[in-house]
N, CA, C and O atoms as a Tinker XYZ file with bonds, in Angstrom:
   416  protein
     1  N     96.944000  119.889000   99.368000    73     2
     2  CA    96.957000  118.809000   98.385000    64     1     3
     3  C     96.825000  117.444000   99.095000    63     2     4     5
     4  O     97.313000  117.237000  100.205000    81     3
     5  N     96.161000  116.561000   98.413000    73     3     6
     6  CA    95.961000  115.220000   98.961000    64     5     7
     7  C     96.525000  114.204000   98.002000    63     6     8     9
     8  O     96.513000  114.390000   96.785000    81     7
     9  N     97.015000  113.138000   98.567000    73     7    10
    10  CA    97.544000  112.020000   97.780000    64     9    11
    11  C     96.904000  110.756000   98.284000    63    10    12    13
    12  O     97.434000  110.082000   99.168000    81    11
    13  N     95.752000  110.435000   97.711000    73    11    14
    14  CA    94.980000  109.225000   98.102000    64    13    15
    15  C     94.659000  108.436000   96.864000    63    14    16    17
    16  O     94.381000  108.987000   95.798000    81    15
    17  N     94.705000  107.115000   97.031000    73    15    18
    18  CA    94.274000  106.213000   95.945000    64    17    19
    19  C     93.484000  105.086000   96.584000    63    18    20    21
    20  O     93.813000  104.588000   97.661000    81    19
    21  N     92.413000  104.697000   95.867000    73    19    22
    22  CA    91.586000  103.556000   96.295000    64    21    23
    23  C     91.456000  102.621000   95.123000    63    22    24    25
    24  O     91.081000  103.042000   94.029000    81    23
    25  N     91.755000  101.377000   95.329000    73    23    26
    26  CA    91.727000  100.352000   94.268000    64    25    27
    27  C     91.050000   99.103000   94.772000    63    26    28    29
    28  O     91.112000   98.770000   95.956000    81    27
    29  N     90.400000   98.414000   93.846000    73    27    30
    30  CA    89.867000   97.102000   94.100000    64    29    31
    31  C     90.317000   96.193000   92.990000    63    30    32    33
    32  O     90.130000   96.509000   91.815000    81    31
    33  N     90.904000   95.074000   93.334000    73    31    34
    34  CA    91.382000   94.142000   92.319000    64    33    35
    35  C     91.752000   92.788000   92.912000    63    34    36    37
    36  O     91.602000   92.538000   94.108000    81    35
    37  N     92.237000   91.937000   92.035000    73    35    38
    38  CA    92.624000   90.585000   92.437000    64    37    39
    39  C     94.142000   90.531000   92.535000    63    38    40    41
    40  O     94.861000   91.120000   91.728000    81    39
    41  N     94.602000   89.816000   93.537000    73    39    42
    42  CA    96.064000   89.637000   93.696000    64    41    43
    43  C     96.571000   88.824000   92.503000    63    42    44    45
    44  O     96.102000   87.712000   92.260000    81    43
    45  N     97.513000   89.374000   91.774000    73    43    46
    46  CA    98.039000   88.760000   90.548000    64    45    47
    47  C     99.046000   87.661000   90.866000    63    46    48    49
    48  O     99.116000   86.659000   90.154000    81    47
    49  N     99.827000   87.841000   91.933000    73    47    50
    50  CA   100.823000   86.854000   92.345000    64    49    51
    51  C    100.781000   86.725000   93.854000    63    50    52    53
    52  O    100.198000   87.569000   94.535000    81    51
    53  N    101.385000   85.689000   94.377000    73    51    54
    54  CA   101.436000   85.572000   95.852000    64    53    55
    55  C    102.210000   86.732000   96.434000    63    54    56    57
    56  O    103.136000   87.245000   95.805000    81    55
    57  N    101.847000   87.142000   97.609000    73    55    58
    58  CA   102.500000   88.264000   98.278000    64    57    59
    59  C    103.959000   87.899000   98.551000    63    58    60    61
    60  O    104.247000   86.797000   99.017000    81    59
    61  N    104.877000   88.821000   98.263000    73    59    62
    62  CA   106.277000   88.585000   98.472000    64    61    63
    63  C    106.733000   89.242000   99.776000    63    62    64    65
    64  O    106.409000   90.400000  100.041000    81    63
    65  N    107.470000   88.512000  100.570000    73    63    66
    66  CA   108.075000   89.059000  101.804000    64    65    67
    67  C    109.548000   89.271000  101.490000    63    66    68    69
    68  O    110.253000   88.332000  101.118000    81    67
    69  N    110.017000   90.527000  101.643000    73    67    70
    70  CA   111.374000   90.878000  101.281000    64    69    71
    71  C    112.069000   91.344000  102.546000    63    70    72    73
    72  O    111.610000   92.268000  103.216000    81    71
    73  N    113.211000   90.677000  102.874000    73    71    74
    74  CA   113.971000   91.054000  104.049000    64    73    75
    75  C    115.333000   91.556000  103.622000    63    74    76    77
    76  O    116.099000   90.841000  102.976000    81    75
    77  N    115.632000   92.815000  103.996000    73    75    78
    78  CA   116.913000   93.439000  103.692000    64    77    79
    79  C    117.402000   94.173000  104.935000    63    78    80    81
    80  O    116.718000   95.057000  105.450000    81    79
    81  N    118.601000   93.799000  105.418000    73    79    82
    82  CA   119.208000   94.449000  106.568000    64    81    83
    83  C    118.200000   94.541000  107.756000    63    82    84    85
    84  O    117.983000   95.619000  108.309000    81    83
    85  N    117.606000   93.413000  108.122000    73    83    86
    86  CA   116.707000   93.337000  109.244000    64    85    87
    87  C    115.424000   94.182000  109.068000    63    86    88    89
    88  O    114.707000   94.417000  110.040000    81    87
    89  N    115.137000   94.633000  107.848000    73    87    90
    90  CA   113.890000   95.320000  107.561000    64    89    91
    91  C    113.046000   94.428000  106.662000    63    90    92    93
    92  O    113.542000   93.826000  105.710000    81    91
    93  N    111.764000   94.358000  106.986000    73    91    94
    94  CA   110.840000   93.507000  106.212000    64    93    95
    95  C    109.874000   94.414000  105.475000    63    94    96    97
    96  O    109.285000   95.326000  106.055000    81    95
    97  N    109.723000   94.148000  104.189000    73    95    98
    98  CA   108.696000   94.802000  103.390000    64    97    99
    99  C    107.918000   93.746000  102.625000    63    98   100   101
   100  O    108.380000   92.619000  102.451000    81    99
   101  N    106.742000   94.124000  102.174000    73    99   102
   102  CA   105.897000   93.203000  101.449000    64   101   103
   103  C    105.468000   93.846000  100.149000    63   102   104   105
   104  O    105.226000   95.051000  100.094000    81   103
   105  N    105.372000   93.035000   99.095000    73   103   106
   106  CA   104.946000   93.564000   97.788000    64   105   107
   107  C    104.015000   92.552000   97.121000    63   106   108   109
   108  O    104.087000   91.347000   97.362000    81   107
   109  N    103.160000   93.079000   96.295000    73   107   110
   110  CA   102.311000   92.245000   95.464000    64   109   111
   111  C    101.979000   92.998000   94.161000    63   110   112   113
   112  O    102.229000   94.198000   94.052000    81   111
   113  N    101.439000   92.310000   93.219000    73   111   114
   114  CA   100.938000   92.904000   91.982000    64   113   115
   115  C     99.415000   92.759000   92.031000    63   114   116   117
   116  O     98.890000   91.680000   92.307000    81   115
   117  N     98.719000   93.861000   91.760000    73   115   118
   118  CA    97.244000   93.877000   91.810000    64   117   119
   119  C     96.695000   93.992000   90.395000    63   118   120   121
   120  O     97.037000   94.915000   89.656000    81   119
   121  N     95.839000   93.042000   90.030000    73   119   122
   122  CA    95.180000   92.978000   88.714000    64   121   123
   123  C     93.859000   93.728000   88.802000    63   122   124   125
   124  O     92.934000   93.292000   89.488000    81   123
   125  N     93.773000   94.855000   88.107000    73   123   126
   126  CA    92.559000   95.715000   88.161000    64   125   127
   127  C     91.913000   95.748000   86.809000    63   126   128   129
   128  O     92.534000   96.142000   85.822000    81   127
   129  N     90.660000   95.333000   86.758000    73   127   130
   130  CA    89.896000   95.360000   85.507000    64   129   131
   131  C     89.356000   96.740000   85.212000    63   130   132   133
   132  O     88.896000   97.444000   86.111000    81   131
   133  N     89.414000   97.126000   83.952000    73   131   134
   134  CA    88.819000   98.376000   83.557000    64   133   135
   135  C     87.329000   98.182000   83.393000    63   134   136   137
   136  O     86.888000   97.063000   83.130000    81   135
   137  N     86.540000   99.228000   83.538000    73   135   138
   138  CA    85.052000   99.080000   83.487000    64   137   139
   139  C     84.488000   99.423000   82.113000    63   138   140   141
   140  O     83.312000   99.758000   81.979000    81   139
   141  N     85.332000   99.336000   81.104000    73   139   142
   142  CA    84.862000   99.550000   79.741000    64   141   143
   143  C     85.615000   98.600000   78.806000    63   142   144   145
   144  O     86.710000   98.139000   79.127000    81   143
   145  N     85.022000   98.317000   77.660000    73   143   146
   146  CA    85.627000   97.415000   76.699000    64   145   147
   147  C     86.483000   98.177000   75.708000    63   146   148   149
   148  O     86.231000   99.345000   75.410000    81   147
   149  N     87.507000   97.492000   75.199000    73   147   150
   150  CA    88.331000   98.120000   74.174000    64   149   151
   151  C     87.682000   97.976000   72.802000    63   150   152   153
   152  O     86.526000   97.560000   72.719000    81   151
   153  N     88.369000   98.296000   71.756000    73   151   154
   154  CA    87.821000   98.238000   70.393000    64   153   155
   155  C     87.422000   96.825000   70.000000    63   154   156   157
   156  O     86.549000   96.644000   69.151000    81   155
   157  N     88.054000   95.812000   70.609000    73   155   158
   158  CA    87.745000   94.438000   70.286000    64   157   159
   159  C     86.660000   93.834000   71.165000    63   158   160   161
   160  O     86.374000   92.640000   71.079000    81   159
   161  N     86.054000   94.669000   72.017000    73   159   162
   162  CA    84.994000   94.209000   72.866000    64   161   163
   163  C     85.477000   93.433000   74.085000    63   162   164   165
   164  O     84.729000   92.632000   74.645000    81   163
   165  N     86.715000   93.663000   74.499000    73   163   166
   166  CA    87.310000   92.924000   75.627000    64   165   167
   167  C     87.596000   93.920000   76.740000    63   166   168   169
   168  O     88.076000   95.027000   76.497000    81   167
   169  N     87.290000   93.500000   77.976000    73   167   170
   170  CA    87.683000   94.301000   79.133000    64   169   171
   171  C     89.160000   94.120000   79.393000    63   170   172   173
   172  O     89.606000   92.999000   79.637000    81   171
   173  N     89.921000   95.178000   79.350000    73   171   174
   174  CA    91.339000   95.116000   79.626000    64   173   175
   175  C     91.599000   95.199000   81.107000    63   174   176   177
   176  O     90.742000   95.656000   81.864000    81   175
   177  N     92.792000   94.754000   81.543000    73   175   178
   178  CA    93.185000   94.864000   82.940000    64   177   179
   179  C     94.535000   95.507000   83.049000    63   178   180   181
   180  O     95.361000   95.416000   82.141000    81   179
   181  N     94.757000   96.163000   84.173000    73   179   182
   182  CA    96.058000   96.758000   84.462000    64   181   183
   183  C     96.625000   95.981000   85.652000    63   182   184   185
   184  O     95.885000   95.592000   86.556000    81   183
   185  N     97.934000   95.759000   85.644000    73   183   186
   186  CA    98.598000   95.090000   86.755000    64   185   187
   187  C     99.546000   96.120000   87.383000    63   186   188   189
   188  O    100.501000   96.560000   86.743000    81   187
   189  N     99.277000   96.500000   88.632000    73   187   190
   190  CA   100.021000   97.529000   89.297000    64   189   191
   191  C    100.836000   96.979000   90.457000    63   190   192   193
   192  O    100.368000   96.119000   91.204000    81   191
   193  N    102.065000   97.482000   90.604000    73   191   194
   194  CA   102.858000   97.060000   91.804000    64   193   195
   195  C    102.362000   97.774000   93.046000    63   194   196   197
   196  O    102.094000   98.975000   93.019000    81   195
   197  N    102.243000   97.037000   94.125000    73   195   198
   198  CA   101.767000   97.564000   95.388000    64   197   199
   199  C    102.771000   97.241000   96.487000    63   198   200   201
   200  O    103.139000   96.082000   96.680000    81   199
   201  N    103.210000   98.262000   97.200000    73   199   202
   202  CA   104.040000   98.068000   98.398000    64   201   203
   203  C    103.117000   98.148000   99.615000    63   202   204   205
   204  O    102.221000   98.991000   99.671000    81   203
   205  N    103.343000   97.275000  100.571000    73   203   206
   206  CA   102.517000   97.209000  101.748000    64   205   207
   207  C    103.293000   97.638000  102.975000    63   206   208   209
   208  O    104.440000   97.226000  103.146000    81   207
   209  N    102.700000   98.453000  103.835000    73   207   210
   210  CA   103.329000   98.814000  105.091000    64   209   211
   211  C    103.479000   97.561000  105.950000    63   210   212   213
   212  O    102.775000   96.577000  105.723000    81   211
   213  N    104.360000   97.577000  106.909000    73   211   214
   214  CA   104.713000   96.381000  107.653000    64   213   215
   215  C    103.533000   95.618000  108.229000    63   214   216   217
   216  O    103.368000   94.431000  107.950000    81   215
   217  N    102.684000   96.307000  109.053000    73   215   218
   218  CA   101.584000   95.613000  109.710000    64   217   219
   219  C    100.573000   95.117000  108.666000    63   218   220   221
   220  O    100.151000   93.961000  108.715000    81   219
   221  N    100.202000   95.949000  107.763000    73   219   222
   222  CA    99.237000   95.557000  106.707000    64   221   223
   223  C     99.840000   94.425000  105.860000    63   222   224   225
   224  O     99.154000   93.458000  105.528000    81   223
   225  N    101.112000   94.554000  105.520000    73   223   226
   226  CA   101.768000   93.536000  104.681000    64   225   227
   227  C    101.804000   92.173000  105.383000    63   226   228   229
   228  O    101.606000   91.140000  104.744000    81   227
   229  N    102.052000   92.173000  106.671000    73   227   230
   230  CA   102.121000   90.884000  107.377000    64   229   231
   231  C    100.760000   90.190000  107.383000    63   230   232   233
   232  O    100.689000   88.966000  107.273000    81   231
   233  N     99.666000   90.972000  107.514000    73   231   234
   234  CA    98.329000   90.366000  107.519000    64   233   235
   235  C     97.965000   89.867000  106.109000    63   234   236   237
   236  O     97.406000   88.780000  105.969000    81   235
   237  N     98.268000   90.628000  105.100000    73   235   238
   238  CA    97.965000   90.170000  103.709000    64   237   239
   239  C     98.838000   88.961000  103.390000    63   238   240   241
   240  O     98.340000   88.023000  102.767000    81   239
   241  N    100.097000   88.930000  103.778000    73   239   242
   242  CA   100.980000   87.791000  103.578000    64   241   243
   243  C    100.441000   86.572000  104.250000    63   242   244   245
   244  O    100.517000   85.471000  103.703000    81   243
   245  N     99.886000   86.745000  105.447000    73   243   246
   246  CA    99.371000   85.611000  106.220000    64   245   247
   247  C     98.062000   85.077000  105.703000    63   246   248   249
   248  O     97.849000   83.864000  105.713000    81   247
   249  N     97.168000   85.949000  105.247000    73   247   250
   250  CA    95.769000   85.519000  104.977000    64   249   251
   251  C     95.375000   85.504000  103.517000    63   250   252   253
   252  O     94.362000   84.893000  103.176000    81   251
   253  N     96.112000   86.134000  102.656000    73   251   254
   254  CA    95.691000   86.231000  101.227000    64   253   255
   255  C     96.620000   85.477000  100.317000    63   254   256   257
   256  O     97.785000   85.224000  100.624000    81   255
   257  N     96.049000   85.128000   99.177000    73   255   258
   258  CA    96.809000   84.382000   98.180000    64   257   259
   259  C     96.443000   84.875000   96.776000    63   258   260   261
   260  O     95.569000   85.728000   96.619000    81   259
   261  N     97.100000   84.347000   95.786000    73   259   262
   262  CA    96.827000   84.731000   94.416000    64   261   263
   263  C     95.345000   84.599000   94.098000    63   262   264   265
   264  O     94.700000   83.635000   94.510000    81   263
   265  N     94.801000   85.582000   93.356000    73   263   266
   266  CA    93.428000   85.646000   92.888000    64   265   267
   267  C     92.413000   86.090000   93.979000    63   266   268   269
   268  O     91.220000   86.196000   93.695000    81   267
   269  N     92.875000   86.346000   95.199000    73   267   270
   270  CA    91.937000   86.900000   96.208000    64   269   271
   271  C     91.603000   88.346000   95.833000    63   270   272   273
   272  O     92.449000   89.091000   95.339000    81   271
   273  N     90.367000   88.712000   96.078000    73   271   274
   274  CA    89.907000   90.087000   95.812000    64   273   275
   275  C     90.127000   90.930000   97.053000    63   274   276   277
   276  O     89.698000   90.570000   98.149000    81   275
   277  N     90.818000   92.084000   96.865000    73   275   278
   278  CA    91.096000   92.996000   97.977000    64   277   279
   279  C     90.831000   94.445000   97.559000    63   278   280   281
   280  O     90.857000   94.795000   96.380000    81   279
   281  N     90.584000   95.244000   98.547000    73   279   282
   282  CA    90.474000   96.668000   98.382000    64   281   283
   283  C     91.684000   97.349000   99.050000    63   282   284   285
   284  O     92.093000   96.957000  100.142000    81   283
   285  N     92.238000   98.347000   98.400000    73   283   286
   286  CA    93.400000   99.017000   98.905000    64   285   287
   287  C     93.172000  100.512000   99.016000    63   286   288   289
   288  O     92.670000  101.137000   98.081000    81   287
   289  N     93.535000  101.092000  100.153000    73   287   290
   290  CA    93.573000  102.527000  100.303000    64   289   291
   291  C     94.981000  102.891000  100.647000    63   290   292   293
   292  O     95.571000  102.337000  101.574000    81   291
   293  N     95.536000  103.842000   99.886000    73   291   294
   294  CA    96.942000  104.204000  100.114000    64   293   295
   295  C     97.297000  105.507000   99.397000    63   294   296   297
   296  O     96.479000  106.413000   99.240000    81   295
   297  N     98.545000  105.551000   98.977000    73   295   298
   298  CA    99.050000  106.753000   98.304000    64   297   299
   299  C     99.957000  106.384000   97.154000    63   298   300   301
   300  O    100.472000  105.269000   97.084000    81   299
   301  N    100.149000  107.338000   96.247000    73   299   302
   302  CA   101.089000  107.195000   95.144000    64   301   303
   303  C    102.449000  107.694000   95.602000    63   302   304   305
   304  O    102.529000  108.681000   96.332000    81   303
   305  N    103.514000  107.031000   95.187000    73   303   306
   306  CA   104.851000  107.447000   95.581000    64   305   307
   307  C    105.796000  107.241000   94.409000    63   306   308   309
   308  O    105.741000  106.221000   93.723000    81   307
   309  N    106.666000  108.223000   94.188000    73   307   310
   310  CA   107.675000  108.076000   93.154000    64   309   311
   311  C    109.030000  108.435000   93.744000    63   310   312   313
   312  O    109.136000  109.180000   94.718000    81   311
   313  N    110.055000  107.883000   93.124000    73   311   314
   314  CA   111.402000  108.190000   93.544000    64   313   315
   315  C    112.112000  108.873000   92.413000    63   314   316   317
   316  O    112.268000  108.321000   91.324000    81   315
   317  N    112.545000  110.094000   92.687000    73   315   318
   318  CA   113.293000  110.892000   91.708000    64   317   319
   319  C    112.530000  111.045000   90.399000    63   318   320   321
   320  O    113.124000  111.044000   89.321000    81   319
   321  N    111.195000  111.177000   90.503000    73   319   322
   322  CA   110.376000  111.385000   89.338000    64   321   323
   323  C    110.182000  110.203000   88.414000    63   322   324   325
   324  O    109.646000  110.341000   87.315000    81   323
   325  N    110.632000  109.010000   88.877000    73   323   326
   326  CA   110.523000  107.831000   88.035000    64   325   327
   327  C    109.230000  107.093000   88.309000    63   326   328   329
   328  O    108.234000  107.693000   88.711000    81   327
   329  N    109.251000  105.807000   88.094000    73   327   330
   330  CA   108.086000  104.921000   88.203000    64   329   331
   331  C    107.263000  105.222000   89.452000    63   330   332   333
   332  O    107.787000  105.307000   90.563000    81   331
   333  N    105.962000  105.378000   89.235000    73   331   334
   334  CA   105.061000  105.598000   90.360000    64   333   335
   335  C    104.609000  104.255000   90.884000    63   334   336   337
   336  O    104.301000  103.351000   90.107000    81   335
   337  N    104.567000  104.121000   92.192000    73   335   338
   338  CA   104.050000  102.913000   92.804000    64   337   339
   339  C    102.967000  103.259000   93.812000    63   338   340   341
   340  O    102.845000  104.410000   94.233000    81   339
   341  N    102.212000  102.301000   94.182000    73   339   342
   342  CA   101.155000  102.469000   95.159000    64   341   343
   343  C    101.650000  101.910000   96.481000    63   342   344   345
   344  O    102.118000  100.772000   96.527000    81   343
   345  N    101.558000  102.686000   97.561000    73   343   346
   346  CA   101.866000  102.192000   98.895000    64   345   347
   347  C    100.553000  102.058000   99.629000    63   346   348   349
   348  O     99.845000  103.032000   99.886000    81   347
   349  N    100.250000  100.789000   99.964000    73   347   350
   350  CA    98.975000  100.483000  100.638000    64   349   351
   351  C     99.103000  100.746000  102.116000    63   350   352   353
   352  O    100.012000  100.244000  102.778000    81   351
   353  N     98.179000  101.544000  102.630000    73   351   354
   354  CA    98.137000  101.839000  104.045000    64   353   355
   355  C     97.023000  101.071000  104.759000    63   354   356   357
   356  O     97.092000  100.837000  105.965000    81   355
   357  N     95.983000  100.678000  103.990000    73   355   358
   358  CA    94.895000   99.897000  104.552000    64   357   359
   359  C     94.439000   98.919000  103.468000    63   358   360   361
   360  O     94.349000   99.285000  102.296000    81   359
   361  N     94.158000   97.700000  103.854000    73   359   362
   362  CA    93.660000   96.662000  102.951000    64   361   363
   363  C     92.431000   96.057000  103.529000    63   362   364   365
   364  O     92.385000   95.708000  104.709000    81   363
   365  N     91.408000   95.927000  102.680000    73   363   366
   366  CA    90.164000   95.246000  103.050000    64   365   367
   367  C     90.118000   93.906000  102.331000    63   366   368   369
   368  O     90.257000   93.855000  101.109000    81   367
   369  N     89.930000   92.843000  103.060000    73   367   370
   370  CA    89.842000   91.502000  102.457000    64   369   371
   371  C     88.427000   91.314000  101.957000    63   370   372   373
   372  O     87.479000   91.285000  102.741000    81   371
   373  N     88.288000   91.186000  100.646000    73   371   374
   374  CA    86.953000   91.065000  100.054000    64   373   375
   375  C     86.646000   89.598000   99.720000    63   374   376   377
   376  O     85.479000   89.207000   99.697000    81   375
   377  N     87.663000   88.796000   99.466000    73   375   378
   378  CA    87.473000   87.359000   99.286000    64   377   379
   379  C     88.776000   86.674000   99.659000    63   378   380   381
   380  O     89.679000   86.551000   98.833000    81   379
   381  N     88.871000   86.231000  100.900000    73   379   382
   382  CA    90.051000   85.484000  101.337000    64   381   383
   383  C     89.620000   84.603000  102.494000    63   382   384   385
   384  O     88.441000   84.279000  102.639000    81   383
   385  N     90.564000   84.230000  103.296000    73   383   386
   386  CA    90.283000   83.340000  104.425000    64   385   387
   387  C     89.696000   84.117000  105.573000    63   386   388   389
   388  O     90.300000   84.175000  106.644000    81   387
   389  N     88.542000   84.717000  105.388000    73   387   390
   390  CA    87.950000   85.536000  106.429000    64   389   391
   391  C     87.605000   84.682000  107.693000    63   390   392   393
   392  O     87.583000   85.192000  108.814000    81   391
   393  N     87.342000   83.395000  107.472000    73   391   394
   394  CA    87.053000   82.547000  108.604000    64   393   395
   395  C     88.241000   82.525000  109.567000    63   394   396   397
   396  O     88.063000   82.546000  110.785000    81   395
   397  N     89.454000   82.484000  109.010000    73   395   398
   398  CA    90.651000   82.480000  109.833000    64   397   399
   399  C     90.770000   83.795000  110.604000    63   398   400   401
   400  O     91.185000   83.786000  111.763000    81   399
   401  N     90.418000   84.908000  109.994000    73   399   402
   402  CA    90.494000   86.223000  110.642000    64   401   403
   403  C     89.589000   86.259000  111.865000    63   402   404   405
   404  O     89.953000   86.797000  112.911000    81   403
   405  N     88.393000   85.671000  111.713000    73   403   406
   406  CA    87.425000   85.691000  112.780000    64   405   407
   407  C     87.845000   84.808000  113.982000    63   406   408   409
   408  O     87.406000   85.037000  115.109000    81   407
   409  N     88.686000   83.814000  113.726000    73   407   410
   410  CA    89.133000   82.938000  114.801000    64   409   411
   411  C     90.217000   83.557000  115.634000    63   410   412   413
   412  O     90.394000   83.156000  116.784000    81   411
   413  N     90.961000   84.524000  115.111000    73   411   414
   414  CA    92.113000   85.103000  115.812000    64   413   415
   415  C     91.673000   86.153000  116.791000    63   414   416
   416  O     92.507000   86.750000  117.472000    81   415
């Protein structure tokens, strides 16, 4: 069995850095447009919570901001059968401060 997810969307809110007991995690909400219109002729969007692994999260936190377009490859994860979240293992910057990345 495989657990892979690939998403492309815009960052809905600025990336959050969360520090608890000397552990750092990063989270964001990803706004993903559907590729079909609803009954009213409007493209709907889904907003999904994304957890970022430490290294990936630090880079996204440093270089991306609200409304930047990113691609995510990761996995689905649930705790005790409850809410499913996406854990991003790789992020591709599709529209962000790429000039800064090239300077480093």
